[in-house]
Biotite code that builds the C-alpha atoms (Angstrom):
import biotite.structure as struc

atoms = struc.array([
    struc.Atom([-19.421, -8.210, -8.850], chain_id="A", res_id=1, res_name="UNK", atom_name="CA", element="C"),
    struc.Atom([-16.673, -6.147, -7.404], chain_id="A", res_id=2, res_name="UNK", atom_name="CA", element="C"),
    struc.Atom([-17.140, -5.283, -3.797], chain_id="A", res_id=3, res_name="UNK", atom_name="CA", element="C"),
    struc.Atom([-16.946, -1.649, -3.102], chain_id="A", res_id=4, res_name="UNK", atom_name="CA", element="C"),
    struc.Atom([-14.215, -0.399, -0.581], chain_id="A", res_id=5, res_name="UNK", atom_name="CA", element="C"),
    struc.Atom([-16.370, 0.946, 2.025], chain_id="A", res_id=6, res_name="UNK", atom_name="CA", element="C"),
    struc.Atom([-14.659, 3.066, 4.993], chain_id="A", res_id=7, res_name="UNK", atom_name="CA", element="C"),
    struc.Atom([-16.312, 3.119, 8.359], chain_id="A", res_id=8, res_name="UNK", atom_name="CA", element="C"),
    struc.Atom([-15.964, 6.509, 10.138], chain_id="A", res_id=9, res_name="UNK", atom_name="CA", element="C"),
    struc.Atom([-16.317, 7.157, 13.986], chain_id="A", res_id=10, res_name="UNK", atom_name="CA", element="C"),
    struc.Atom([-15.357, 9.943, 16.544], chain_id="A", res_id=11, res_name="UNK", atom_name="CA", element="C"),
    struc.Atom([-14.435, 9.813, 20.341], chain_id="A", res_id=12, res_name="UNK", atom_name="CA", element="C"),
    struc.Atom([-13.956, 12.342, 22.603], chain_id="A", res_id=13, res_name="UNK", atom_name="CA", element="C"),
    struc.Atom([-16.902, 14.811, 22.086], chain_id="A", res_id=14, res_name="UNK", atom_name="CA", element="C"),
    struc.Atom([-17.742, 15.084, 25.709], chain_id="A", res_id=15, res_name="UNK", atom_name="CA", element="C"),
    struc.Atom([-14.720, 15.390, 27.534], chain_id="A", res_id=16, res_name="UNK", atom_name="CA", element="C"),
    struc.Atom([-13.398, 18.858, 29.083], chain_id="A", res_id=17, res_name="UNK", atom_name="CA", element="C"),
    struc.Atom([-9.696, 18.156, 27.725], chain_id="A", res_id=18, res_name="UNK", atom_name="CA", element="C"),
    struc.Atom([-7.684, 17.071, 25.014], chain_id="A", res_id=19, res_name="UNK", atom_name="CA", element="C"),
    struc.Atom([-8.588, 16.750, 21.135], chain_id="A", res_id=20, res_name="UNK", atom_name="CA", element="C"),
    struc.Atom([-11.445, 14.992, 19.579], chain_id="A", res_id=21, res_name="UNK", atom_name="CA", element="C"),
    struc.Atom([-10.303, 12.022, 17.628], chain_id="A", res_id=22, res_name="UNK", atom_name="CA", element="C"),
    struc.Atom([-11.682, 10.409, 14.587], chain_id="A", res_id=23, res_name="UNK", atom_name="CA", element="C"),
    struc.Atom([-10.910, 6.990, 12.800], chain_id="A", res_id=24, res_name="UNK", atom_name="CA", element="C"),
    struc.Atom([-11.608, 5.620, 9.308], chain_id="A", res_id=25, res_name="UNK", atom_name="CA", element="C"),
    struc.Atom([-11.236, 1.908, 8.687], chain_id="A", res_id=26, res_name="UNK", atom_name="CA", element="C"),
    struc.Atom([-11.666, -0.080, 5.478], chain_id="A", res_id=27, res_name="UNK", atom_name="CA", element="C"),
    struc.Atom([-12.078, -3.693, 6.303], chain_id="A", res_id=28, res_name="UNK", atom_name="CA", element="C"),
    struc.Atom([-11.357, -6.621, 3.810], chain_id="A", res_id=29, res_name="UNK", atom_name="CA", element="C"),
    struc.Atom([-14.091, -8.881, 2.583], chain_id="A", res_id=30, res_name="UNK", atom_name="CA", element="C"),
    struc.Atom([-12.960, -11.628, 4.870], chain_id="A", res_id=31, res_name="UNK", atom_name="CA", element="C"),
    struc.Atom([-11.455, -10.630, 8.434], chain_id="A", res_id=32, res_name="UNK", atom_name="CA", element="C"),
    struc.Atom([-11.176, -12.286, 11.857], chain_id="A", res_id=33, res_name="UNK", atom_name="CA", element="C"),
    struc.Atom([-12.054, -9.937, 14.570], chain_id="A", res_id=34, res_name="UNK", atom_name="CA", element="C"),
    struc.Atom([-13.965, -11.734, 17.350], chain_id="A", res_id=35, res_name="UNK", atom_name="CA", element="C"),
    struc.Atom([-15.730, -9.543, 19.570], chain_id="A", res_id=36, res_name="UNK", atom_name="CA", element="C"),
    struc.Atom([-15.738, -6.514, 17.364], chain_id="A", res_id=37, res_name="UNK", atom_name="CA", element="C"),
    struc.Atom([-18.438, -3.829, 18.782], chain_id="A", res_id=38, res_name="UNK", atom_name="CA", element="C"),
    struc.Atom([-18.911, -0.564, 19.704], chain_id="A", res_id=39, res_name="UNK", atom_name="CA", element="C"),
    struc.Atom([-15.928, 0.639, 21.459], chain_id="A", res_id=40, res_name="UNK", atom_name="CA", element="C"),
    struc.Atom([-18.192, 1.883, 24.403], chain_id="A", res_id=41, res_name="UNK", atom_name="CA", element="C"),
    struc.Atom([-19.389, -1.823, 25.217], chain_id="A", res_id=42, res_name="UNK", atom_name="CA", element="C"),
    struc.Atom([-15.607, -3.030, 25.478], chain_id="A", res_id=43, res_name="UNK", atom_name="CA", element="C"),
    struc.Atom([-13.177, -3.174, 28.308], chain_id="A", res_id=44, res_name="UNK", atom_name="CA", element="C"),
    struc.Atom([-10.104, -1.344, 27.699], chain_id="A", res_id=45, res_name="UNK", atom_name="CA", element="C"),
    struc.Atom([-7.871, -4.451, 27.531], chain_id="A", res_id=46, res_name="UNK", atom_name="CA", element="C"),
    struc.Atom([-10.252, -5.921, 24.786], chain_id="A", res_id=47, res_name="UNK", atom_name="CA", element="C"),
    struc.Atom([-10.096, -2.460, 22.675], chain_id="A", res_id=48, res_name="UNK", atom_name="CA", element="C"),
    struc.Atom([-6.406, -2.499, 22.851], chain_id="A", res_id=49, res_name="UNK", atom_name="CA", element="C"),
    struc.Atom([-6.274, -5.969, 21.539], chain_id="A", res_id=50, res_name="UNK", atom_name="CA", element="C"),
    struc.Atom([-8.727, -5.451, 18.928], chain_id="A", res_id=51, res_name="UNK", atom_name="CA", element="C"),
    struc.Atom([-6.929, -2.141, 17.783], chain_id="A", res_id=52, res_name="UNK", atom_name="CA", element="C"),
    struc.Atom([-3.897, -3.942, 17.120], chain_id="A", res_id=53, res_name="UNK", atom_name="CA", element="C"),
    struc.Atom([-5.626, -6.780, 15.274], chain_id="A", res_id=54, res_name="UNK", atom_name="CA", element="C"),
    struc.Atom([-7.823, -4.082, 12.941], chain_id="A", res_id=55, res_name="UNK", atom_name="CA", element="C"),
    struc.Atom([-4.359, -2.241, 12.034], chain_id="A", res_id=56, res_name="UNK", atom_name="CA", element="C"),
    struc.Atom([-3.261, -5.518, 10.897], chain_id="A", res_id=57, res_name="UNK", atom_name="CA", element="C"),
    struc.Atom([-5.989, -6.989, 8.925], chain_id="A", res_id=58, res_name="UNK", atom_name="CA", element="C"),
    struc.Atom([-7.734, -3.575, 7.648], chain_id="A", res_id=59, res_name="UNK", atom_name="CA", element="C"),
    struc.Atom([-7.160, -2.721, 3.824], chain_id="A", res_id=60, res_name="UNK", atom_name="CA", element="C"),
    struc.Atom([-6.560, 0.725, 5.088], chain_id="A", res_id=61, res_name="UNK", atom_name="CA", element="C"),
    struc.Atom([-6.837, 2.562, 8.330], chain_id="A", res_id=62, res_name="UNK", atom_name="CA", element="C"),
    struc.Atom([-6.320, 6.099, 9.533], chain_id="A", res_id=63, res_name="UNK", atom_name="CA", element="C"),
    struc.Atom([-6.705, 8.075, 12.770], chain_id="A", res_id=64, res_name="UNK", atom_name="CA", element="C"),
    struc.Atom([-6.927, 11.989, 13.088], chain_id="A", res_id=65, res_name="UNK", atom_name="CA", element="C"),
    struc.Atom([-7.859, 14.799, 15.194], chain_id="A", res_id=66, res_name="UNK", atom_name="CA", element="C"),
    struc.Atom([-8.861, 18.190, 15.886], chain_id="A", res_id=67, res_name="UNK", atom_name="CA", element="C"),
    struc.Atom([-7.076, 20.019, 18.797], chain_id="A", res_id=68, res_name="UNK", atom_name="CA", element="C"),
    struc.Atom([-8.418, 22.093, 21.574], chain_id="A", res_id=69, res_name="UNK", atom_name="CA", element="C"),
    struc.Atom([-7.737, 25.356, 19.372], chain_id="A", res_id=70, res_name="UNK", atom_name="CA", element="C"),
    struc.Atom([-9.882, 24.056, 16.761], chain_id="A", res_id=71, res_name="UNK", atom_name="CA", element="C"),
    struc.Atom([-12.508, 23.036, 19.004], chain_id="A", res_id=72, res_name="UNK", atom_name="CA", element="C"),
    struc.Atom([-12.523, 26.444, 20.447], chain_id="A", res_id=73, res_name="UNK", atom_name="CA", element="C"),
    struc.Atom([-12.694, 27.969, 17.123], chain_id="A", res_id=74, res_name="UNK", atom_name="CA", element="C"),
    struc.Atom([-15.010, 25.751, 15.271], chain_id="A", res_id=75, res_name="UNK", atom_name="CA", element="C"),
    struc.Atom([-17.504, 24.377, 18.137], chain_id="A", res_id=76, res_name="UNK", atom_name="CA", element="C"),
    struc.Atom([-17.301, 20.734, 19.261], chain_id="A", res_id=77, res_name="UNK", atom_name="CA", element="C"),
    struc.Atom([-19.579, 19.429, 16.457], chain_id="A", res_id=78, res_name="UNK", atom_name="CA", element="C"),
    struc.Atom([-17.497, 21.026, 13.541], chain_id="A", res_id=79, res_name="UNK", atom_name="CA", element="C"),
    struc.Atom([-14.226, 20.114, 15.113], chain_id="A", res_id=80, res_name="UNK", atom_name="CA", element="C"),
    struc.Atom([-15.573, 16.597, 15.289], chain_id="A", res_id=81, res_name="UNK", atom_name="CA", element="C"),
    struc.Atom([-16.600, 16.692, 11.622], chain_id="A", res_id=82, res_name="UNK", atom_name="CA", element="C"),
    struc.Atom([-13.292, 18.072, 10.618], chain_id="A", res_id=83, res_name="UNK", atom_name="CA", element="C"),
    struc.Atom([-11.430, 15.200, 12.543], chain_id="A", res_id=84, res_name="UNK", atom_name="CA", element="C"),
    struc.Atom([-13.719, 12.629, 10.563], chain_id="A", res_id=85, res_name="UNK", atom_name="CA", element="C"),
    struc.Atom([-13.035, 14.300, 7.289], chain_id="A", res_id=86, res_name="UNK", atom_name="CA", element="C"),
    struc.Atom([-9.397, 14.131, 7.958], chain_id="A", res_id=87, res_name="UNK", atom_name="CA", element="C"),
    struc.Atom([-9.305, 10.509, 8.724], chain_id="A", res_id=88, res_name="UNK", atom_name="CA", element="C"),
    struc.Atom([-11.158, 9.810, 5.655], chain_id="A", res_id=89, res_name="UNK", atom_name="CA", element="C"),
    struc.Atom([-8.600, 11.916, 3.535], chain_id="A", res_id=90, res_name="UNK", atom_name="CA", element="C"),
    struc.Atom([-5.541, 10.255, 5.212], chain_id="A", res_id=91, res_name="UNK", atom_name="CA", element="C"),
    struc.Atom([-6.547, 6.835, 4.180], chain_id="A", res_id=92, res_name="UNK", atom_name="CA", element="C"),
    struc.Atom([-3.887, 5.213, 2.054], chain_id="A", res_id=93, res_name="UNK", atom_name="CA", element="C"),
    struc.Atom([-6.528, 3.553, 0.020], chain_id="A", res_id=94, res_name="UNK", atom_name="CA", element="C"),
    struc.Atom([-9.401, 5.638, -1.088], chain_id="A", res_id=95, res_name="UNK", atom_name="CA", element="C"),
    struc.Atom([-12.973, 4.545, -0.111], chain_id="A", res_id=96, res_name="UNK", atom_name="CA", element="C"),
    struc.Atom([-15.762, 4.301, -2.666], chain_id="A", res_id=97, res_name="UNK", atom_name="CA", element="C"),
    struc.Atom([-18.356, 4.498, -0.080], chain_id="A", res_id=98, res_name="UNK", atom_name="CA", element="C"),
    struc.Atom([-18.261, 5.929, 3.189], chain_id="A", res_id=99, res_name="UNK", atom_name="CA", element="C"),
    struc.Atom([-20.376, 5.123, 6.326], chain_id="A", res_id=100, res_name="UNK", atom_name="CA", element="C"),
    struc.Atom([-20.125, 7.310, 9.183], chain_id="A", res_id=101, res_name="UNK", atom_name="CA", element="C"),
    struc.Atom([-21.846, 6.738, 12.757], chain_id="A", res_id=102, res_name="UNK", atom_name="CA", element="C"),
    struc.Atom([-24.341, 9.381, 13.876], chain_id="A", res_id=103, res_name="UNK", atom_name="CA", element="C"),
    struc.Atom([-26.855, 11.686, 11.876], chain_id="A", res_id=104, res_name="UNK", atom_name="CA", element="C"),
    struc.Atom([-24.398, 13.995, 10.178], chain_id="A", res_id=105, res_name="UNK", atom_name="CA", element="C"),
    struc.Atom([-21.972, 13.802, 7.263], chain_id="A", res_id=106, res_name="UNK", atom_name="CA", element="C"),
    struc.Atom([-19.068, 16.247, 7.075], chain_id="A", res_id=107, res_name="UNK", atom_name="CA", element="C"),
    struc.Atom([-18.445, 18.515, 4.263], chain_id="A", res_id=108, res_name="UNK", atom_name="CA", element="C"),
    struc.Atom([-15.941, 17.779, 1.424], chain_id="A", res_id=109, res_name="UNK", atom_name="CA", element="C"),
    struc.Atom([-15.841, 14.038, 1.745], chain_id="A", res_id=110, res_name="UNK", atom_name="CA", element="C"),
    struc.Atom([-14.174, 12.377, -1.338], chain_id="A", res_id=111, res_name="UNK", atom_name="CA", element="C"),
    struc.Atom([-16.840, 9.637, -1.981], chain_id="A", res_id=112, res_name="UNK", atom_name="CA", element="C"),
    struc.Atom([-20.572, 9.236, -1.431], chain_id="A", res_id=113, res_name="UNK", atom_name="CA", element="C"),
    struc.Atom([-21.449, 8.954, 2.238], chain_id="A", res_id=114, res_name="UNK", atom_name="CA", element="C"),
    struc.Atom([-24.201, 7.833, 4.343], chain_id="A", res_id=115, res_name="UNK", atom_name="CA", element="C"),
    struc.Atom([-24.829, 8.486, 8.114], chain_id="A", res_id=116, res_name="UNK", atom_name="CA", element="C"),
    struc.Atom([-26.090, 5.752, 10.102], chain_id="A", res_id=117, res_name="UNK", atom_name="CA", element="C"),
    struc.Atom([-27.419, 6.208, 13.874], chain_id="A", res_id=118, res_name="UNK", atom_name="CA", element="C"),
    struc.Atom([-25.987, 3.848, 16.253], chain_id="A", res_id=119, res_name="UNK", atom_name="CA", element="C"),
    struc.Atom([-23.754, 2.707, 13.249], chain_id="A", res_id=120, res_name="UNK", atom_name="CA", element="C"),
    struc.Atom([-20.943, 1.642, 15.533], chain_id="A", res_id=121, res_name="UNK", atom_name="CA", element="C"),
    struc.Atom([-23.063, -0.809, 16.988], chain_id="A", res_id=122, res_name="UNK", atom_name="CA", element="C"),
    struc.Atom([-24.560, -2.147, 13.337], chain_id="A", res_id=123, res_name="UNK", atom_name="CA", element="C"),
    struc.Atom([-21.530, -1.744, 10.852], chain_id="A", res_id=124, res_name="UNK", atom_name="CA", element="C"),
    struc.Atom([-18.362, -3.651, 11.664], chain_id="A", res_id=125, res_name="UNK", atom_name="CA", element="C"),
    struc.Atom([-16.272, -0.936, 9.946], chain_id="A", res_id=126, res_name="UNK", atom_name="CA", element="C"),
    struc.Atom([-17.837, 1.569, 12.141], chain_id="A", res_id=127, res_name="UNK", atom_name="CA", element="C"),
    struc.Atom([-17.248, -0.461, 15.133], chain_id="A", res_id=128, res_name="UNK", atom_name="CA", element="C"),
    struc.Atom([-13.398, -0.594, 14.011], chain_id="A", res_id=129, res_name="UNK", atom_name="CA", element="C"),
    struc.Atom([-13.157, 2.882, 13.406], chain_id="A", res_id=130, res_name="UNK", atom_name="CA", element="C"),
    struc.Atom([-14.761, 3.590, 16.979], chain_id="A", res_id=131, res_name="UNK", atom_name="CA", element="C"),
    struc.Atom([-12.204, 1.104, 18.676], chain_id="A", res_id=132, res_name="UNK", atom_name="CA", element="C"),
    struc.Atom([-9.314, 3.068, 16.972], chain_id="A", res_id=133, res_name="UNK", atom_name="CA", element="C"),
    struc.Atom([-10.646, 6.659, 17.754], chain_id="A", res_id=134, res_name="UNK", atom_name="CA", element="C"),
    struc.Atom([-11.225, 5.712, 21.327], chain_id="A", res_id=135, res_name="UNK", atom_name="CA", element="C"),
    struc.Atom([-7.763, 3.997, 21.918], chain_id="A", res_id=136, res_name="UNK", atom_name="CA", element="C"),
    struc.Atom([-5.760, 7.086, 20.230], chain_id="A", res_id=137, res_name="UNK", atom_name="CA", element="C"),
    struc.Atom([-7.884, 9.348, 22.342], chain_id="A", res_id=138, res_name="UNK", atom_name="CA", element="C"),
    struc.Atom([-7.010, 7.352, 25.443], chain_id="A", res_id=139, res_name="UNK", atom_name="CA", element="C"),
    struc.Atom([-3.329, 7.568, 24.546], chain_id="A", res_id=140, res_name="UNK", atom_name="CA", element="C"),
    struc.Atom([-3.409, 11.134, 24.443], chain_id="A", res_id=141, res_name="UNK", atom_name="CA", element="C"),
    struc.Atom([-5.161, 10.938, 28.054], chain_id="A", res_id=142, res_name="UNK", atom_name="CA", element="C"),
    struc.Atom([-2.188, 8.689, 29.640], chain_id="A", res_id=143, res_name="UNK", atom_name="CA", element="C"),
    struc.Atom([0.399, 10.989, 28.154], chain_id="A", res_id=144, res_name="UNK", atom_name="CA", element="C"),
    struc.Atom([-1.423, 14.232, 29.627], chain_id="A", res_id=145, res_name="UNK", atom_name="CA", element="C"),
    struc.Atom([-1.585, 12.188, 32.953], chain_id="A", res_id=146, res_name="UNK", atom_name="CA", element="C"),
    struc.Atom([2.190, 11.428, 32.933], chain_id="A", res_id=147, res_name="UNK", atom_name="CA", element="C"),
    struc.Atom([2.965, 15.179, 32.396], chain_id="A", res_id=148, res_name="UNK", atom_name="CA", element="C"),
    struc.Atom([0.282, 16.176, 34.891], chain_id="A", res_id=149, res_name="UNK", atom_name="CA", element="C"),
    struc.Atom([-0.498, 13.545, 37.533], chain_id="A", res_id=150, res_name="UNK", atom_name="CA", element="C"),
    struc.Atom([-2.273, 15.744, 40.004], chain_id="A", res_id=151, res_name="UNK", atom_name="CA", element="C"),
    struc.Atom([-5.373, 15.712, 37.614], chain_id="A", res_id=152, res_name="UNK", atom_name="CA", element="C"),
    struc.Atom([-6.062, 11.964, 37.239], chain_id="A", res_id=153, res_name="UNK", atom_name="CA", element="C"),
    struc.Atom([-6.519, 11.888, 33.563], chain_id="A", res_id=154, res_name="UNK", atom_name="CA", element="C"),
    struc.Atom([-5.707, 8.279, 33.408], chain_id="A", res_id=155, res_name="UNK", atom_name="CA", element="C"),
    struc.Atom([-8.789, 7.448, 35.429], chain_id="A", res_id=156, res_name="UNK", atom_name="CA", element="C"),
    struc.Atom([-11.404, 10.007, 34.030], chain_id="A", res_id=157, res_name="UNK", atom_name="CA", element="C"),
    struc.Atom([-9.980, 10.509, 30.322], chain_id="A", res_id=158, res_name="UNK", atom_name="CA", element="C"),
    struc.Atom([-10.822, 14.067, 30.557], chain_id="A", res_id=159, res_name="UNK", atom_name="CA", element="C"),
    struc.Atom([-14.595, 13.682, 31.438], chain_id="A", res_id=160, res_name="UNK", atom_name="CA", element="C"),
    struc.Atom([-16.165, 16.118, 33.702], chain_id="A", res_id=161, res_name="UNK", atom_name="CA", element="C"),
    struc.Atom([-16.220, 13.629, 36.885], chain_id="A", res_id=162, res_name="UNK", atom_name="CA", element="C"),
    struc.Atom([-16.392, 15.059, 40.165], chain_id="A", res_id=163, res_name="UNK", atom_name="CA", element="C"),
    struc.Atom([-12.628, 14.151, 40.608], chain_id="A", res_id=164, res_name="UNK", atom_name="CA", element="C"),
    struc.Atom([-11.669, 16.326, 37.449], chain_id="A", res_id=165, res_name="UNK", atom_name="CA", element="C"),
    struc.Atom([-13.644, 19.141, 38.612], chain_id="A", res_id=166, res_name="UNK", atom_name="CA", element="C"),
    struc.Atom([-12.411, 19.193, 41.972], chain_id="A", res_id=167, res_name="UNK", atom_name="CA", element="C"),
    struc.Atom([-8.657, 19.159, 40.382], chain_id="A", res_id=168, res_name="UNK", atom_name="CA", element="C"),
    struc.Atom([-9.464, 21.991, 37.922], chain_id="A", res_id=169, res_name="UNK", atom_name="CA", element="C"),
    struc.Atom([-10.698, 24.079, 40.958], chain_id="A", res_id=170, res_name="UNK", atom_name="CA", element="C"),
    struc.Atom([-7.566, 23.093, 43.067], chain_id="A", res_id=171, res_name="UNK", atom_name="CA", element="C"),
    struc.Atom([-4.831, 23.498, 40.007], chain_id="A", res_id=172, res_name="UNK", atom_name="CA", element="C"),
    struc.Atom([-6.513, 25.543, 37.381], chain_id="A", res_id=173, res_name="UNK", atom_name="CA", element="C"),
    struc.Atom([-7.060, 24.917, 33.635], chain_id="A", res_id=174, res_name="UNK", atom_name="CA", element="C"),
    struc.Atom([-4.162, 23.564, 31.531], chain_id="A", res_id=175, res_name="UNK", atom_name="CA", element="C"),
    struc.Atom([-3.566, 24.572, 28.092], chain_id="A", res_id=176, res_name="UNK", atom_name="CA", element="C"),
    struc.Atom([-5.211, 21.131, 27.114], chain_id="A", res_id=177, res_name="UNK", atom_name="CA", element="C"),
    struc.Atom([-8.487, 22.101, 28.612], chain_id="A", res_id=178, res_name="UNK", atom_name="CA", element="C"),
    struc.Atom([-11.302, 23.063, 26.346], chain_id="A", res_id=179, res_name="UNK", atom_name="CA", element="C"),
    struc.Atom([-11.833, 26.814, 27.214], chain_id="A", res_id=180, res_name="UNK", atom_name="CA", element="C"),
    struc.Atom([-15.112, 27.019, 25.422], chain_id="A", res_id=181, res_name="UNK", atom_name="CA", element="C"),
    struc.Atom([-16.717, 24.050, 27.800], chain_id="A", res_id=182, res_name="UNK", atom_name="CA", element="C"),
    struc.Atom([-18.498, 25.810, 30.749], chain_id="A", res_id=183, res_name="UNK", atom_name="CA", element="C"),
    struc.Atom([-16.581, 24.317, 33.713], chain_id="A", res_id=184, res_name="UNK", atom_name="CA", element="C"),
    struc.Atom([-13.189, 25.381, 32.096], chain_id="A", res_id=185, res_name="UNK", atom_name="CA", element="C"),
    struc.Atom([-14.721, 28.801, 31.007], chain_id="A", res_id=186, res_name="UNK", atom_name="CA", element="C"),
    struc.Atom([-15.599, 29.373, 34.675], chain_id="A", res_id=187, res_name="UNK", atom_name="CA", element="C"),
    struc.Atom([-12.055, 28.532, 35.825], chain_id="A", res_id=188, res_name="UNK", atom_name="CA", element="C"),
    struc.Atom([-10.333, 30.625, 33.319], chain_id="A", res_id=189, res_name="UNK", atom_name="CA", element="C"),
    struc.Atom([-13.120, 33.702, 34.279], chain_id="A", res_id=190, res_name="UNK", atom_name="CA", element="C"),
    struc.Atom([-11.187, 33.633, 37.445], chain_id="A", res_id=191, res_name="UNK", atom_name="CA", element="C"),
    struc.Atom([-7.907, 33.893, 36.067], chain_id="A", res_id=192, res_name="UNK", atom_name="CA", element="C"),
    struc.Atom([-6.882, 30.400, 37.326], chain_id="A", res_id=193, res_name="UNK", atom_name="CA", element="C"),
    struc.Atom([-4.301, 28.998, 34.772], chain_id="A", res_id=194, res_name="UNK", atom_name="CA", element="C"),
    struc.Atom([-2.320, 26.043, 36.009], chain_id="A", res_id=195, res_name="UNK", atom_name="CA", element="C"),
    struc.Atom([0.962, 27.402, 37.426], chain_id="A", res_id=196, res_name="UNK", atom_name="CA", element="C"),
    struc.Atom([-0.318, 30.810, 37.888], chain_id="A", res_id=197, res_name="UNK", atom_name="CA", element="C"),
    struc.Atom([-2.098, 30.455, 40.877], chain_id="A", res_id=198, res_name="UNK", atom_name="CA", element="C"),
])
């Protein structure tokens, strides 16, 4: 019996105050060699980076997509994450016959039958692989942002609302890359505090 081409899908970056929300879709082959494959949150950054390269080399197909801060502001973060996941699936070079999504919601408009699996990133290898690609792509965006705006410390907090990040927001104002609908950013913007205009 022919094995179904099954795509695992996950997102990264729903909670931070800055940057895009990323999603990845991965179709793994029937036989693969990815020792240590697990939910990206349980892995060190070094292990994630190593696995990301191996996943890309071994996958039948993989894709990473994002929804940017303007889309997050327009749609809200949940719907922006769903959009990023749909884009990741649509961008796969090989169309999947089944789609397994981490969480409890299925994006609209997917091109194949889909199932949502709570904690799927810890149970389903293809979803674990997707979680790693989404997380490493988002981290890369945060490192690029840190290089442009070192005073915010993005390389350390990855955009999350840590005390360091909140202090930098208060000190320097909000960047265009900050999510203006999120409460700490909204408060800064209400004070008219944009980066470079303080």
